[in-house]
C-alpha angles and dihedrals in degrees: 000000000000127000127232112237118224100226099172089246114122108257122249118261089230127084094270139107113226097206128020134175139192113185107315094339115102126183120188133177115201137182133182096274130138104255092220104042100024091227116145110244110239117215145077126331094263092056092046094045092050092051092046092051092045087055090047090052090049090052095048092045091050088056092051099260141105134226087262086071093060109111103174136021122191111197124193116197129185092206124040088208088066092069095089093053091045090052092051091057093037089062089057089062103033131044133184126328085050120201117257108270139192117192117196129185113220133187094242145333126232101257119065112249094016109135100182147013127195134201120194132195112206133185112204119194 
């Protein structure tokens, strides 16, 4: 059985766990929400990417890791044209060697105004 990590980010209202771990394996799904209020930040892709990656960093840190432990990022974008802005901010959080990444363009995400969602697979220790 896995454990749910208390990240300090307000939990989702849906039947999901935002960050789970089993041993040194951590999986976290993050969106551009305010970690205190849970409100989705409205704005451009750079603002939303920065908040999403700040949340990802909070989750990994809460589990005892760092962003250098992130092995895989799965990014879901609503607009393909947002990839350049996402990449600019992504480079602020990750340096070479970059984690593996898959970026997928989707029709829409569940929350109105949400432009991206990210899932990370992390190996701590």
